[in-house]
N, CA, C and O of each residue as an XYZ file, in Angstrom:
788
protein
N      50.537    -14.045    -11.280
C      49.516    -14.158    -10.277
C      48.170    -14.320    -10.994
O      47.857    -13.565    -11.914
N      47.396    -15.289    -10.575
C      46.153    -15.644    -11.252
C      44.946    -15.308    -10.378
O      45.009    -15.389     -9.151
N      43.833    -14.926    -11.042
C      42.612    -14.503    -10.355
C      41.406    -15.129    -11.036
O      41.401    -15.325    -12.252
N      40.382    -15.442    -10.245
C      39.134    -15.977    -10.795
C      38.312    -14.884    -11.462
O      37.508    -15.172    -12.348
N      38.505    -13.627    -11.048
C      37.817    -12.511    -11.702
C      38.788    -11.342    -11.827
O      39.873    -11.353    -11.247
N      38.383    -10.341    -12.587
C      39.269     -9.204    -12.840
C      39.723     -8.570    -11.526
O      38.890     -8.222    -10.689
N      41.035     -8.418    -11.337
C      41.511     -7.777    -10.107
C      41.165     -6.291    -10.109
O      41.037     -5.671    -11.165
N      41.018     -5.734     -8.915
C      40.710     -4.313     -8.776
C      41.920     -3.479     -9.186
O      43.044     -3.980     -9.239
N      41.678     -2.211     -9.474
C      42.772     -1.300     -9.800
C      43.761     -1.223     -8.649
O      44.968     -1.129     -8.872
N      43.263     -1.264     -7.426
C      44.161     -1.228     -6.266
C      45.058     -2.469     -6.227
O      46.245     -2.357     -5.922
N      44.509     -3.647     -6.530
C      45.317     -4.873     -6.569
C      46.356     -4.799     -7.680
O      47.488     -5.248     -7.503
N      45.980     -4.237     -8.818
C      46.925     -4.075     -9.928
C      48.053     -3.129     -9.533
O      49.219     -3.393     -9.827
N      47.711     -2.032     -8.870
C      48.728     -1.072     -8.424
C      49.666     -1.686     -7.394
O      50.873     -1.449     -7.439
N      49.122     -2.480     -6.460
C      49.976     -3.153     -5.459
C      50.940     -4.125     -6.137
O      52.123     -4.180     -5.802
N      50.412     -4.897     -7.101
C      51.252     -5.827     -7.846
C      52.383     -5.064     -8.542
O      53.542     -5.477     -8.487
N      52.042     -3.955     -9.192
C      53.048     -3.159     -9.895
C      54.095     -2.586     -8.962
O      55.278     -2.556     -9.301
N      53.676     -2.132     -7.789
C      54.629     -1.578     -6.812
C      55.619     -2.650     -6.360
O      56.815     -2.384     -6.245
N      55.121     -3.862     -6.104
C      56.023     -4.965     -5.712
C      56.940     -5.356     -6.871
O      58.105     -5.694     -6.664
N      56.402     -5.307     -8.092
C      57.183     -5.730     -9.261
C      58.398     -4.847     -9.499
O      59.404     -5.311    -10.035
N      58.316     -3.589     -9.109
C      59.449     -2.677     -9.332
C      60.719     -3.155     -8.647
O      61.821     -2.801     -9.065
N      60.574     -3.959     -7.597
C      61.739     -4.441     -6.844
C      62.238     -5.804     -7.326
O      63.244     -6.300     -6.819
N      61.559     -6.413     -8.287
C      61.874     -7.786     -8.687
C      62.910     -7.840     -9.812
O      63.011     -6.914    -10.616
N      63.678     -8.932     -9.861
C      64.652     -9.100    -10.945
C      64.004     -9.669    -12.202
O      62.881    -10.170    -12.171
N      64.736     -9.579    -13.300
C      64.325    -10.236    -14.533
C      64.362    -11.745    -14.342
O      65.111    -12.248    -13.505
N      63.562    -12.462    -15.107
C      63.506    -13.924    -14.986
C      64.333    -14.629    -16.053
O      64.199    -15.840    -16.229
N      65.173    -13.908    -16.760
C      65.957    -14.486    -17.857
C      67.263    -13.713    -17.993
O      67.442    -12.663    -17.375
N      68.154    -14.231    -18.790
C      69.366    -13.525    -19.190
C      69.872    -14.184    -20.473
O      69.560    -15.345    -20.736
N      70.631    -13.471    -21.252
C      71.055    -12.087    -21.086
C      70.045    -11.113    -21.668
O      69.226    -11.477    -22.512
N      70.113     -9.868    -21.208
C      69.333     -8.808    -21.831
C      69.791     -8.688    -23.279
O      70.988     -8.713    -23.563
N      68.842     -8.559    -24.185
C      69.164     -8.444    -25.607
C      68.915     -9.709    -26.389
O      69.184     -9.752    -27.590
N      68.403    -10.748    -25.737
C      68.244    -12.037    -26.421
C      67.199    -12.001    -27.534
O      67.190    -12.898    -28.377
N      66.325    -11.007    -27.568
C      65.314    -10.934    -28.626
C      65.835    -10.273    -29.898
O      65.150    -10.275    -30.921
N      67.038     -9.708    -29.844
C      67.602     -9.076    -31.032
C      68.207    -10.135    -31.950
O      68.555    -11.229    -31.505
N      68.328     -9.803    -33.214
C      68.984    -10.709    -34.165
C      70.460    -10.762    -33.838
O      70.985     -9.779    -33.314
N      71.161    -11.844    -34.114
C      70.670    -13.100    -34.666
C      70.000    -13.945    -33.585
O      70.326    -13.811    -32.405
N      69.064    -14.816    -33.977
C      68.296    -15.570    -32.996
C      69.042    -16.731    -32.352
O      68.569    -17.273    -31.353
N      70.180    -17.126    -32.884
C      70.849    -18.340    -32.405
C      71.461    -18.182    -31.022
O      71.539    -19.149    -30.264
N      71.893    -16.976    -30.688
C      72.649    -16.773    -29.460
C      71.739    -16.794    -28.229
O      70.748    -16.067    -28.173
N      72.075    -17.616    -27.261
C      71.443    -17.619    -25.936
C      69.940    -17.881    -25.941
O      69.236    -17.417    -25.045
N      69.439    -18.611    -26.927
C      67.991    -18.842    -26.984
C      67.632    -20.324    -26.972
O      66.491    -20.671    -27.277
N      68.551    -21.195    -26.636
C      68.238    -22.622    -26.582
C      67.143    -22.869    -25.548
O      67.227    -22.401    -24.412
N      66.122    -23.607    -25.956
C      64.994    -23.896    -25.081
C      63.900    -22.841    -25.113
O      62.887    -22.980    -24.427
N      64.090    -21.797    -25.893
C      63.090    -20.724    -26.004
C      62.381    -20.820    -27.350
O      62.966    -21.260    -28.340
N      61.124    -20.408    -27.376
C      60.395    -20.222    -28.629
C      60.721    -18.838    -29.162
O      60.768    -17.870    -28.403
N      60.944    -18.744    -30.461
C      61.230    -17.466    -31.108
C      60.100    -17.177    -32.086
O      59.838    -17.965    -32.995
N      59.441    -16.053    -31.895
C      58.292    -15.693    -32.719
C      58.445    -14.269    -33.216
O      59.090    -13.436    -32.580
N      57.842    -14.007    -34.360
C      57.880    -12.651    -34.878
C      56.741    -12.390    -35.835
O      56.135    -13.310    -36.386
N      56.470    -11.132    -36.014
C      55.450    -10.704    -36.972
C      55.787     -9.284    -37.401
O      56.133     -8.436    -36.579
N      55.680     -9.041    -38.704
C      55.837     -7.696    -39.251
C      54.591     -7.406    -40.073
O      54.210     -8.200    -40.932
N      53.953     -6.262    -39.809
C      52.763     -5.883    -40.569
C      52.925     -4.474    -41.098
O      53.511     -3.609    -40.447
N      52.399     -4.261    -42.281
C      52.357     -2.914    -42.843
C      51.152     -2.220    -42.234
O      50.040     -2.748    -42.262
N      51.379     -1.027    -41.680
C      50.281     -0.293    -41.059
C      49.983      1.012    -41.786
O      49.127      1.782    -41.350
N      50.670      1.263    -42.871
C      50.392      2.468    -43.645
C      51.595      2.944    -44.423
O      52.567      2.210    -44.604
N      51.521      4.194    -44.888
C      52.583      4.794    -45.693
C      52.798      6.241    -45.297
O      51.867      6.942    -44.899
N      54.036      6.671    -45.414
C      54.367      8.079    -45.268
C      54.738      8.532    -43.879
O      54.521      7.835    -42.887
N      55.310      9.735    -43.836
C      55.828     10.265    -42.580
C      54.713     10.590    -41.586
O      54.916     10.457    -40.380
N      53.538     11.012    -42.065
C      52.431     11.305    -41.140
C      51.987     10.025    -40.440
O      51.725     10.030    -39.238
N      51.901      8.928    -41.196
C      51.547      7.637    -40.596
C      52.625      7.202    -39.599
O      52.314      6.674    -38.531
N      53.885      7.426    -39.954
C      54.974      7.052    -39.056
C      54.899      7.851    -37.756
O      55.131      7.307    -36.677
N      54.574      9.142    -37.861
C      54.414      9.955    -36.654
C      53.289      9.408    -35.777
O      53.425      9.346    -34.555
N      52.173      9.009    -36.404
C      51.066      8.415    -35.646
C      51.493      7.087    -35.023
O      51.105      6.770    -33.899
N      52.293      6.312    -35.759
C      52.758      5.017    -35.249
C      53.670      5.203    -34.036
O      53.567      4.462    -33.059
N      54.557      6.189    -34.102
C      55.425      6.456    -32.956
C      54.611      6.876    -31.739
O      54.870      6.429    -30.622
N      53.618      7.745    -31.966
C      52.765      8.190    -30.862
C      51.965      7.024    -30.295
O      51.793      6.918    -29.081
N      51.475      6.149    -31.173
C      50.694      4.981    -30.722
C      51.558      4.038    -29.897
O      51.114      3.523    -28.871
N      52.789      3.811    -30.341
C      53.692      2.929    -29.595
C      53.990      3.530    -28.221
O      53.971      2.822    -27.214
N      54.264      4.828    -28.181
C      54.582      5.504    -26.915
C      53.393      5.495    -25.957
O      53.574      5.563    -24.741
N      52.173      5.413    -26.502
C      50.963      5.372    -25.674
C      50.496      3.936    -25.422
O      49.407      3.728    -24.886
N      51.302      2.950    -25.802
C      51.002      1.532    -25.585
C      49.695      1.121    -26.264
O      48.984      0.255    -25.755
N      49.373      1.730    -27.404
C      48.149      1.375    -28.130
C      48.201     -0.057    -28.650
O      47.159     -0.653    -28.924
N      49.394     -0.610    -28.787
C      49.532     -1.999    -29.240
C      49.053     -2.996    -28.182
O      49.016     -4.200    -28.435
N      48.683     -2.494    -26.992
C      48.089     -3.328    -25.937
C      46.598     -3.042    -25.748
O      45.991     -3.576    -24.820
N      46.003     -2.226    -26.589
C      44.563     -1.947    -26.520
C      43.810     -3.074    -27.221
O      43.332     -2.908    -28.343
N      43.710     -4.207    -26.557
C      43.183     -5.409    -27.194
C      41.860     -5.879    -26.613
O      41.229     -6.772    -27.177
N      41.428     -5.307    -25.511
C      40.215     -5.788    -24.861
C      40.509     -6.889    -23.858
O      40.011     -6.854    -22.733
N      41.309     -7.862    -24.251
C      41.643     -8.967    -23.357
C      43.039     -8.830    -22.747
O      43.421     -9.631    -21.893
N      43.801     -7.823    -23.178
C      45.127     -7.521    -22.622
C      45.180     -6.013    -22.374
O      44.752     -5.223    -23.216
N      45.709     -5.621    -21.213
C      45.866     -4.206    -20.872
C      47.214     -4.013    -20.190
O      47.769     -4.944    -19.606
N      47.730     -2.790    -20.274
C      48.988     -2.456    -19.612
C      48.724     -1.376    -18.558
O      47.910     -0.474    -18.756
N      49.434     -1.493    -17.441
C      49.351     -0.512    -16.347
C      50.762     -0.179    -15.896
O      51.592     -1.085    -15.823
N      51.079      1.079    -15.588
C      50.181      2.208    -15.767
C      50.009      2.543    -17.249
O      50.910      2.322    -18.058
N      48.871      3.065    -17.578
C      48.619      3.459    -18.962
C      49.580      4.595    -19.315
O      49.861      5.461    -18.487
N      50.076      4.582    -20.538
C      51.023      5.605    -21.005
C      52.325      5.618    -20.199
O      52.932      6.673    -20.020
N      52.753      4.450    -19.713
C      54.040      4.361    -19.022
C      55.152      4.775    -19.981
O      55.071      4.461    -21.169
N      56.180      5.465    -19.511
C      57.275      5.854    -20.413
C      58.008      4.626    -20.951
O      58.038      3.574    -20.314
N      58.588      4.782    -22.121
C      59.327      3.683    -22.747
C      60.784      3.644    -22.307
O      61.592      2.942    -22.915
N      61.129      4.379    -21.271
C      62.508      4.456    -20.795
C      62.947      3.143    -20.163
O      62.156      2.451    -19.521
N      64.217      2.812    -20.353
C      64.780      1.626    -19.699
C      64.571      1.724    -18.203
O      64.793      2.772    -17.597
N      64.140      0.617    -17.614
C      63.893      0.564    -16.178
C      62.429      0.715    -15.810
O      62.042      0.391    -14.688
N      61.597      1.207    -16.744
C      60.171      1.343    -16.466
C      59.551     -0.034    -16.270
O      59.766     -0.935    -17.081
N      58.786     -0.201    -15.201
C      58.104     -1.468    -14.918
C      56.624     -1.307    -15.233
O      55.990     -0.329    -14.838
N      56.090     -2.285    -15.949
C      54.666     -2.286    -16.281
C      54.044     -3.601    -15.829
O      54.717     -4.624    -15.700
N      52.745     -3.537    -15.596
C      51.960     -4.719    -15.266
C      51.067     -5.029    -16.453
O      50.348     -4.157    -16.942
N      51.111     -6.261    -16.912
C      50.269     -6.705    -18.017
C      49.132     -7.534    -17.434
O      49.357     -8.556    -16.786
N      47.897     -7.072    -17.677
C      46.699     -7.780    -17.244
C      46.160     -8.561    -18.439
O      45.924     -7.988    -19.503
N      45.965     -9.866    -18.265
C      45.496    -10.726    -19.352
C      44.259    -11.495    -18.888
O      44.233    -12.058    -17.794
N      43.243    -11.505    -19.740
C      42.049    -12.326    -19.503
C      42.113    -13.496    -20.470
O      42.170    -13.305    -21.685
N      42.105    -14.710    -19.927
C      42.224    -15.891    -20.775
C      41.539    -17.087    -20.124
O      41.678    -17.322    -18.923
N      40.807    -17.829    -20.925
C      40.185    -19.083    -20.492
C      39.367    -18.950    -19.212
O      39.355    -19.857    -18.380
N      38.689    -17.822    -19.059
C      37.814    -17.654    -17.917
C      38.485    -17.162    -16.645
O      37.827    -17.069    -15.609
N      39.771    -16.844    -16.690
C      40.425    -16.274    -15.518
C      41.348    -15.154    -15.962
O      41.510    -14.907    -17.157
N      41.952    -14.478    -14.995
C      42.796    -13.312    -15.229
C      44.189    -13.570    -14.665
O      44.353    -14.338    -13.717
N      45.177    -12.928    -15.252
C      46.526    -12.996    -14.682
C      47.183    -11.624    -14.746
O      46.889    -10.815    -15.626
N      48.085    -11.380    -13.786
C      48.931    -10.191    -13.770
C      50.359    -10.650    -13.976
O      50.797    -11.641    -13.391
N      51.087     -9.917    -14.818
C      52.447    -10.293    -15.190
C      53.317     -9.045    -15.213
O      52.949     -8.038    -15.819
N      54.471     -9.112    -14.554
C      55.365     -7.962    -14.480
C      56.442     -7.987    -15.549
O      57.026     -9.033    -15.836
N      56.702     -6.808    -16.145
C      57.743     -6.649    -17.166
C      58.504     -5.353    -16.917
O      57.979     -4.410    -16.323
N      59.748     -5.323    -17.380
C      60.576     -4.112    -17.282
C      61.110     -3.765    -18.664
O      61.610     -4.633    -19.379
N      61.001     -2.488    -19.039
C      61.627     -2.034    -20.285
C      63.132     -2.150    -20.093
O      63.693     -1.605    -19.142
N      63.787     -2.875    -21.017
C      65.219     -3.144    -20.835
C      66.106     -2.390    -21.820
O      67.286     -2.186    -21.534
N      65.585     -1.973    -22.960
C      66.364     -1.127    -23.876
C      65.446     -0.535    -24.931
O      64.345     -1.025    -25.185
N      65.942      0.541    -25.534
C      65.246      1.183    -26.638
C      65.910      0.842    -27.950
O      67.052      0.384    -27.994
N      65.165      1.076    -29.026
C      65.664      0.830    -30.372
C      65.354      2.042    -31.240
O      64.344      2.716    -31.039
N      66.223      2.312    -32.199
C      65.885      3.276    -33.230
C      66.461      4.654    -33.061
O      66.976      5.039    -32.011
N      66.345      5.381    -34.162
C      66.863      6.745    -34.234
C      65.748      7.788    -34.205
O      66.018      8.988    -34.260
N      64.495      7.334    -34.118
C      63.291      8.171    -34.123
C      63.041      8.840    -35.470
O      61.994      9.459    -35.660
N      63.969      8.731    -36.397
C      63.789      9.294    -37.741
C      63.203      8.246    -38.668
O      62.264      8.523    -39.414
N      63.760      7.036    -38.619
C      63.238      5.949    -39.454
C      62.700      4.778    -38.636
O      61.997      3.925    -39.179
N      63.011      4.719    -37.355
C      62.431      3.660    -36.523
C      62.444      4.054    -35.051
O      63.259      4.854    -34.593
N      61.502      3.451    -34.337
C      61.378      3.647    -32.897
C      60.871      2.343    -32.304
O      59.926      1.741    -32.814
N      61.506      1.914    -31.229
C      61.055      0.691    -30.589
C      61.641      0.530    -29.214
O      62.433      1.350    -28.749
N      61.236     -0.543    -28.573
C      61.762     -0.866    -27.256
C      61.569     -2.362    -27.030
O      60.806     -3.027    -27.731
N      62.279     -2.860    -26.039
C      62.095     -4.251    -25.613
C      61.789     -4.251    -24.136
O      62.334     -3.456    -23.371
N      60.897     -5.164    -23.740
C      60.734     -5.391    -22.318
C      61.043     -6.838    -22.015
O      60.887     -7.730    -22.849
N      61.490     -7.038    -20.784
C      61.817     -8.372    -20.318
C      60.898     -8.767    -19.180
O      60.399     -7.917    -18.442
N      60.681    -10.068    -19.047
C      59.811    -10.568    -17.998
C      60.509    -10.533    -16.638
O      61.705    -10.799    -16.521
N      59.728    -10.199    -15.626
C      60.188    -10.272    -14.244
C      59.791    -11.624    -13.665
O      59.055    -12.380    -14.300
N      60.270    -11.928    -12.476
C      59.939    -13.222    -11.865
C      58.465    -13.311    -11.467
O      58.013    -14.369    -11.026
N      57.713    -12.225    -11.613
C      56.271    -12.241    -11.362
C      55.475    -12.485    -12.646
O      54.264    -12.263    -12.676
N      56.141    -12.935    -13.693
C      55.500    -13.204    -14.991
C      55.408    -14.715    -15.201
O      56.307    -15.456    -14.801
N      54.324    -15.169    -15.827
C      54.141    -16.605    -16.079
C      55.118    -17.142    -17.118
O      55.403    -18.339    -17.148
N      55.634    -16.252    -17.973
C      56.608    -16.632    -18.996
C      57.970    -16.057    -18.627
O      58.089    -15.224    -17.728
N      58.985    -16.516    -19.335
C      60.328    -15.991    -19.171
C      60.849    -15.618    -20.542
O      60.825    -16.437    -21.460
N      61.326    -14.372    -20.695
C      61.867    -13.969    -21.984
C      61.785    -12.481    -22.235
O      61.600    -11.681    -21.318
N      61.926    -12.132    -23.499
C      62.044    -10.735    -23.900
C      61.256    -10.509    -25.182
O      61.172    -11.393    -26.035
N      60.674     -9.307    -25.310
C      59.848     -9.004    -26.478
C      60.163     -7.605    -26.988
O      60.279     -6.655    -26.213
N      60.300     -7.497    -28.302
C      60.567     -6.229    -28.979
C      59.293     -5.752    -29.661
O      58.562     -6.541    -30.260
N      59.036     -4.440    -29.561
C      57.960     -3.775    -30.282
C      58.590     -2.601    -31.024
O      59.268     -1.778    -30.410
N      58.375     -2.512    -32.338
C      59.075     -1.495    -33.117
C      58.226     -1.034    -34.295
O      57.560     -1.839    -34.946
N      58.258      0.271    -34.562
C      57.671      0.820    -35.781
C      58.800      1.371    -36.634
O      59.799      1.881    -36.128
N      58.612      1.253    -37.957
C      59.684      1.635    -38.874
C      59.110      2.286    -40.122
O      58.097      1.846    -40.663
N      59.779      3.344    -40.566
C      59.500      3.960    -41.855
C      60.586      3.509    -42.812
O      61.767      3.771    -42.584
N      60.193      2.832    -43.884
C      61.152      2.324    -44.874
C      61.317      3.386    -45.962
O      60.417      3.565    -46.783
N      62.456      4.096    -45.983
C      62.619      5.221    -46.910
C      62.469      4.832    -48.382
O      61.975      5.626    -49.184
N      62.890      3.626    -48.740
C      62.845      3.221    -50.145
C      61.425      3.021    -50.664
O      61.164      3.225    -51.850
N      60.501      2.622    -49.781
C      59.124      2.351    -50.205
C      58.105      3.289    -49.567
O      56.946      3.321    -49.981
N      58.534      4.060    -48.552
C      57.652      4.931    -47.784
C      56.649      4.138    -46.937
O      55.702      4.704    -46.391
N      56.867      2.833    -46.836
C      55.990      1.956    -46.071
C      56.289      2.077    -44.576
O      57.443      2.218    -44.172
N      55.233      2.021    -43.763
C      55.380      2.016    -42.308
C      54.994      0.633    -41.805
O      53.922      0.120    -42.130
N      55.879      0.030    -41.007
C      55.618     -1.308    -40.486
C      55.679     -1.316    -38.963
O      56.302     -0.466    -38.326
N      55.005     -2.315    -38.420
C      55.042     -2.594    -36.983
C      55.586     -3.999    -36.820
O      55.133     -4.933    -37.482
N      56.561     -4.146    -35.933
C      57.215     -5.447    -35.743
C      57.153     -5.861    -34.288
O      57.358     -5.057    -33.378
N      56.860     -7.154    -34.092
C      56.976     -7.802    -32.787
C      57.964     -8.946    -32.957
O      57.901     -9.693    -33.933
N      58.867     -9.076    -32.010
C      59.777    -10.225    -31.979
C      59.882    -10.674    -30.531
O      60.226     -9.885    -29.652
N      59.583    -11.945    -30.287
C      59.556    -12.455    -28.917
C      60.387    -13.719    -28.785
O      60.397    -14.574    -29.671
N      61.076    -13.817    -27.672
C      61.809    -15.021    -27.287
C      61.267    -15.386    -25.906
O      61.407    -14.614    -24.957
N      60.650    -16.556    -25.796
C      59.994    -16.877    -24.529
C      59.941    -18.373    -24.267
O      60.094    -19.197    -25.168
N      59.718    -18.690    -22.998
C      59.423    -20.064    -22.595
C      58.584    -19.999    -21.324
O      58.674    -19.029    -20.572
N      57.771    -21.022    -21.079
C      56.955    -21.027    -19.863
C      57.833    -21.030    -18.613
O      58.862    -21.705    -18.574
N      57.426    -20.276    -17.595
C      58.194    -20.220    -16.356
C      57.457    -20.902    -15.207
O      58.069    -21.643    -14.437
N      56.157    -20.664    -15.083
C      55.401    -21.254    -13.976
C      54.734    -22.551    -14.431
O      54.564    -22.788    -15.627
N      54.366    -23.371    -13.479
C      53.824    -24.702    -13.769
C      52.589    -24.638    -14.650
O      52.471    -25.407    -15.604
N      51.661    -23.728    -14.344
C      50.428    -23.663    -15.128
C      50.713    -23.324    -16.594
O      50.019    -23.809    -17.487
N      51.721    -22.502    -16.841
C      52.095    -22.171    -18.225
C      52.739    -23.371    -18.920
O      52.563    -23.568    -20.122
N      53.482    -24.165    -18.158
C      54.085    -25.371    -18.750
C      53.019    -26.408    -19.074
O      53.040    -27.025    -20.138
N      52.081    -26.592    -18.138
C      51.015    -27.574    -18.353
C      50.097    -27.158    -19.498
O      49.592    -28.002    -20.239
N      49.888    -25.854    -19.634
C      49.023    -25.349    -20.699
C      49.807    -24.804    -21.877
O      49.379    -23.849    -22.525
N      50.963    -25.413    -22.159
C      51.887    -24.893    -23.176
C      51.202    -24.648    -24.528
O      51.401    -23.598    -25.139
N      50.407    -25.601    -24.992
C      49.778    -25.424    -26.308
C      48.810    -24.250    -26.298
O      48.748    -23.503    -27.274
N      48.060    -24.069    -25.229
C      47.154    -22.922    -25.141
C      47.936    -21.623    -25.030
O      47.532    -20.605    -25.590
N      49.051    -21.651    -24.311
C      49.908    -20.464    -24.221
C      50.368    -20.052    -25.613
O      50.370    -18.866    -25.943
N      50.757    -21.024    -26.427
C      51.223    -20.715    -27.790
C      50.085    -20.116    -28.628
O      50.317    -19.213    -29.432
N      48.882    -20.606    -28.446
C      47.723    -20.043    -29.154
C      47.506    -18.586    -28.726
O      47.271    -17.717    -29.565
N      47.587    -18.327    -27.420
C      47.389    -16.972    -26.918
C      48.493    -16.036    -27.386
O      48.227    -14.871    -27.683
N      49.731    -16.525    -27.458
C      50.828    -15.694    -27.947
C      50.599    -15.306    -29.411
O      50.820    -14.156    -29.790
N      50.158    -16.258    -30.230
C      49.863    -15.958    -31.636
C      48.707    -14.971    -31.738
O      48.735    -14.057    -32.563
N      47.691    -15.157    -30.898
C      46.553    -14.229    -30.890
C      47.017    -12.834    -30.502
O      46.574    -11.850    -31.093
N      47.907    -12.736    -29.514
C      48.417    -11.433    -29.103
C      49.112    -10.734    -30.267
O      48.852     -9.557    -30.514
N      49.987    -11.429    -30.984
C      50.693    -10.805    -32.111
C      49.706    -10.306    -33.164
O      49.841     -9.195    -33.677
N      48.727    -11.125    -33.476
C      47.719    -10.749    -34.480
C      46.899     -9.550    -34.006
O      46.729     -8.584    -34.750
N      46.388     -9.606    -32.770
C      45.544     -8.530    -32.256
C      46.335     -7.240    -32.042
O      45.810     -6.146    -32.252
N      47.590     -7.366    -31.627
C      48.427     -6.190    -31.429
C      48.664     -5.479    -32.762
O      48.646     -4.249    -32.826
N      48.882     -6.248    -33.815
C      49.050     -5.655    -35.147
C      47.788     -4.916    -35.571
O      47.864     -3.823    -36.132
N      46.630     -5.507    -35.305
C      45.364     -4.853    -35.636
C      45.179     -3.572    -34.829
O      44.679     -2.576    -35.351
N      45.578     -3.595    -33.565
C      45.473     -2.402    -32.724
C      46.328     -1.273    -33.277
O      45.914     -0.114    -33.256
N      47.518     -1.599    -33.771
C      48.387     -0.576    -34.354
C      47.820     -0.066    -35.675
O      47.944      1.122    -35.975
N      47.209     -0.925    -36.458
C      46.551     -0.456    -37.688
C      45.440      0.539    -37.361
O      45.311      1.582    -38.002
N      44.639      0.195    -36.349
C      43.547      1.092    -35.948
C      44.110      2.428    -35.450
O      43.601      3.492    -35.799
N      45.149      2.361    -34.644
C      45.714      3.575    -34.047
C      46.326      4.509    -35.081
O      46.383      5.719    -34.862
N      46.780      3.966    -36.199
C      47.416      4.792    -37.229
C      46.520      5.052    -38.417
O      46.862      5.844    -39.295
N      45.354      4.381    -38.455
C      44.459      4.535    -39.596
C      44.942      3.826    -40.836
O      44.480      4.121    -41.938
N      45.883      2.877    -40.675
C      46.454      2.160    -41.820
C      45.832      0.809    -42.041
O      44.909      0.402    -41.334
N      46.357      0.112    -43.045
C      45.874     -1.231    -43.385
C      46.952     -1.974    -44.161
O      47.931     -1.387    -44.623
N      46.746     -3.281    -44.291
C      47.690     -4.110    -45.051
C      48.620     -4.855    -44.133
O      48.834     -4.438    -42.994
N      49.188     -5.968    -44.613
C      50.081     -6.753    -43.762
C      51.185     -7.390    -44.552
O      51.125     -7.510    -45.775
N      52.212     -7.804    -43.808
C      53.319     -8.552    -44.371
C      53.852     -9.451    -43.272
O      54.030     -8.994    -42.143
N      54.107    -10.699    -43.565
C      54.720    -11.603    -42.610
C      53.783    -12.178    -41.597
O      54.203    -12.957    -40.741
């Protein structure tokens, strides 16, 4: 859903309430997991891994940041409700400001990842109220061999609505910007620095 100006909190809440009843806009669930070849024909596959620090204290901060959706603290992208649980079935509304207008997009957490000892993550999938169709993974990991803490995004997507298809090249620019800015948000949230991939 597109807006000429930022929608009110009440409009965002109404959108989110309706989104809870909507189906996913893609299948199968799990398409963002490796290997990338299965069930992804016609989709763009993107990923980024960044080092956000070292050690178990940094990893604890990274897990807390992920659970608080700090990877969406970008200024031009926000998630509602704030601090939504990462449990499967949770529906969130993503508010995006781009090219002078705003959009609301519905997503549902579809599965969790990790053992919470060395990694924690989740994937959400797009609902039919989203301009794109696909699935995205967000994960933090402590690498025992190096003590390095990383943040990973992996997305499988394709345009779903006409405006996203017509603006495909701009959509790809915004997706790359999101991955870059999300990595920076996680670095800020954990007090870390450095990158890989």
